Residue, then its C-alpha position, 0 to 999 in steps of 0.5 A: x164663512x170659514x169652517x172650524x175643524x172638528x177635533x177628536x176628543x176621546x179614544x176608542x180601541x178598535x172600530x165600531x164597524x167591528x163590534x164582535x160577539x164572542x171576542x176571544x173566539x173571534x180573535x183566535x179564529x182570525x189570527x189562525x185564518x190570517x196565519x194560514x192566508x199569509x203563509x200561502x205561497x201567492x200571498x207571502x210577499x204581497x202588501x196588505x193593500x193588494x190583499x184586502x179583497x182576497x182576505x175578505x173572500x178567504x174569511x167568507x170561504x171559511x165561514x168567519x163572516x156571512x153576507x157580502x160587503x159592498x166594499x170588501x177591502x174596507x170590510x177587511x180593514x175593519x175586521x183587522x184594525x183592532x188586532x193591529x191596535x193591540x199588537x197581534x197583527x202588524x200594520x201590514x197584517x202579518x202575525x206579530x210575535x205576540x200574535x204567534x204566541x196566542x195562536x200557539x196557546x189557542x191551538x194547544x188549548x192551554x190557558x192555565x194561569x202561569x203568573x202571580x196575578x192569578x190570570x189565565x195565560x191568554x188574559x195575562x197576554x192581553x193585559x200586557x198588550x193593552x198596557x202597551x196599546x196607545x191611541x192617537x187622538x188629535x195628534x196626542x198619544x194616550x194609553x187607555x189601559x193605563x188611564x183607566x188604571x190611574x182613575x181607578x187608583x184615584x176613585x177605587x170604582x167607577x160607575x157605568x156612566x163614568x166609564x162610558x162618558x168620562x174615562x175615554x175623554x182623558x187624552x192628555x194630562x190636562x183632560x185627566x185633571x178636568x175629568x177627575x174634577x168632573x167626576x167629583x162634581x158628578x158624584x155630588x149631584x151638581x152636574x148631570x151627564x149633559x152639563x158634565x160632558x159640556x164642561x169637558x169639551x168646552x175646554x177645547x179651543x175649537x168648541x170655544x171658537x165655535x161658541x164665540x162665532x155662534x154668539x157674535x153672528x146675529x143672523x143664524x143660517x143653516x150654514x152657520x149651524x153646520x159650521x158650529x156643529x162640526x158636522x163632517x157629513x154635511x161638509x161632504x154635501x149631505x146638508x140634510x143631516x144638520x139642516x134639521x138642527x137649524x129648524x129646531x133652533x128656529x122653533x126653540x126661539x119661537x117657543x122660549x123667546x117669542x112665546x109661540x105655541x109650536x110644541x107640536x112642530x118641535x116634536x115633529x122636527x125632533x122626531x126627524x133627527x137622524x141618528x142616535x141623538x133623536x131619542x135624547x132630544x125627545x126625552x129632554x124636551x118632552x119626557x115620555x109624552x107622545x104626539x097625541x098628548x102634546x097636541x092636546x096640552x101644547x106648551x104644557x107638555x114640554x119638560x122644564x129644561x135649560x131652555x125654559x129659563x132663557x131670557x134672551x137669544x144669547x142665553x138660548x144660543x148658549x143652551x142650544x150649543x151645549x145641548x146639541x154638542x153634549x148629545x152628540x158627544x154622549x151618543x158617540x161615547x155610548x157607541x164606543x163604550x161597549x167596544x172599549x169594554x170588550x177589549x179591556x175585558x180581554x185582560x180579565x183585570x176588571x170587573x164589570x158588575x152592578x153597573x160599576x167598573x173596578x179591578x179584580x182582587x189581585x190586579x187591584x193590589x198589583x196596580x195599586x203598587x204601580x199606578x202612580x209611576x205607571x201613569x207617567x207613561x200614559x201619554x207615550x207611545x210604546x215601541x214594543x207593541x208587537x213584541x212578546x216581552x216580559x211585564x218588567x220590560x214594559x215598565x220597570x215599575x212592574x218589577x214587583x216582588x211577590x212579598x210586596x204584592x202579598x203585603x198589598x193584598x193583606x192591606x186590601x183584605x185585612x188579612x195576612x197573606x205571606x205565600x202563593x198558597x195563601x194568595x191562591x186561597x184568598x182568590x179562591x174564596x173571593x171568587x166563590x163569594x162572587x159566584x154565589x152572589x151571581x147565582x143569587x142575583x141571576x140564576x135562581x131556580x125559576x130563571x134556570x128553568x126559563x133558560x133551559x126552556x130557551x135552550x129547548x126552543x133555541x132562543x139563542x139571542x135571549x140566552x146570550x143577551x141575558x148571560x153573555x155574548x162572549x160565549x157560543x150557545x153550546x158553552x152557555x148550555x154547559x155553563x147553565x148546567x154547571x150552575x144547575x148541578x151546583x145548586x142541586x149539590x147544595x153549592x158543595x164542591x169546586x164547581x168553577x174547576x169542575x166545569x172546565x170552562x174558561x171564565x172571565x173576571x165576572x165569572x161568566x163563560x168565554x169560548x176559545x177556538x181550540x175547544x177541547x173537553x168541556x165536560x163537567x166532572x163533579x167530584x163528591x166526597x164520602x157521605x152517609x148517603x154515597x161513597x166517594x165518586x165522580x159524575x161526568x156530566x155530558x151536555x149536548x144540543x144535538x138532536x134526532x139521529x145526529x145525537x146518536x152518531x155524535x154522542x155515543x162514542x165520546x160519552x162512552x170513551x170519556x167515562x171509560x178512560x176516566x174510570x181506568x185512569x182515575x181508579x175511582x167510582x164514576x158514572x155519567x149523566x147525559x143531558x140533551x134538550x131532546x133525548x133520542x130513544x135509541x141513545x137511551x137504548x145504547x147507553x142502557x146496554x153499556x151496563x153489561x158491556x166491557x170497555x177497553x181503555x187506552x191503558x189496556x185495562x178493562x172497565x166492566x160495565x158503565x153507568x150512564x144516566x140519560x136525563x133530558x132537560x125536561x127532567x132537569x126542570x122538574x128537579x129544579x122545580x121540586x128542589x130535589x137535591x143530589x143526595x136524593x138523585x144519587x139514590x134514584x140514579x143508583x136504583x135506576x141503574x140496578x133496575x130490571x125493567x126492560x129498555x123500552x120502559x126503563x127511562x119513563x118508569x125508572x127515572x121520569x116517574x120517580x122524579x114526579 
């Protein structure tokens, strides 16, 4: 019996073997390490093929990865393939011209916006790269970013399921048309995910041929199931993977055609499926029923499904073929979705929120002007992937005048936008509207208290899973404190700027390799309660003796230099999860010690208020606002209490 060859039906950026967290940080670290590795005298003129194991070991030496891969050459390829896909590395794993620009940007920690799309400079670079990035699927070339841009121009927004299961199946103009029709039917409720995916893949010749072979072959064998299942693992000799589906098919025939009660046998067979489709089969055939329930109820424990209405072997064969392949496709696409999202999010053009995908405000207006013409390049290879070229050189359609962008923004928002200043104000207001909505949805007082407790216990995975895994834990701590201080300040002030953190389009933090200062500098205007002043919030997760060594000098220096340079009233709030008693003593003594700044000016005494996260939780729990805190801190600063009792009596007790 002749095999029917498997053909790829979807695209993915990068490889699922390298599904990295802290994506921006990981990329920046790796291009730095690759640059260093390739500039070593012994490596400069060698081919990538001969260097793969050495590069893996270099990553290991530099603590970029842990463990020991059984095949280091393969692991080195997987770690770098995504960076080749988006043009930061050449095929021979040397930094491209674009990679060099990103390396310099990261080293200088300069990510400020320098473009009319209001994107951070690294996000803008990633956007240009993703516009040029193409993937080859079944000998067809597709540019994922452009395809997504086109579909958003058609639908405005896409659901999480549509992004996951349908968008990656757009590999040529014909499949795009099929996917558009499928999404329209899916939204009307006339298709579920299983049948919707099947409607797309059954248009491919190999699936049609496999179904025809299945239907016309009277005697179904394990070999036939392997052939119509396109199982490449089985073809290498591991037939156990597909043999279970042969047994499941036989059992389905007995249950739905021969009317035998084999529900418990079917449950055990489904439970033996290897891979991600097992849970899909179980849910589809048995819902939430467990084995004991099935043993008691027999056939009645089965769900109403597509097999229930099968009146002939031919009908059941069609249903089996559909379910088997739809679940396989669904599992593959679900596996790719997170990877695709991580790469596309690098551009900060898209919002992934409320289980939907849409353009951010300015990119939406920008690509509205370009989508139709740009789509003509969706299935062409770009020859300039590794070159650092201007946006207009990627496509002439991007020669968009600012006045046209502002006009489109005006149309989208129903307001008049005529200048960069007005556009910036629109973006600013819209970002704060989304940030406040984000706080309402994810960061109420109780949740912030819970997160602070998790920082105290170092339950890092829980924190990352809830907020984002694109930032390290210290960055997430600073972000949570920034949100907390914004709430304490009754949501006054430009906290998104005060936090000095890089935020993605969804206003969640991301960590860069360059580091730099991430202290929160909160600015207050004059009120009846306090004068104009700034608060430098210094966050740390360091503990015990290390805290004193690591924090005293930088906290003092930051405040002293800020006062000397800004010529304004300012004080610091030092926030650790555990407050070392000796650091309280040191900071308290700064009240009377002068500081000589770099500009040779003396700062005569500094106000540094230590505040353990346990006290931050009290502030949140009691809903104490900044107006009250300012007075409390001022009184504590002026207190005559001795150092030993000062913190407990002047701060902790006063918060109770």
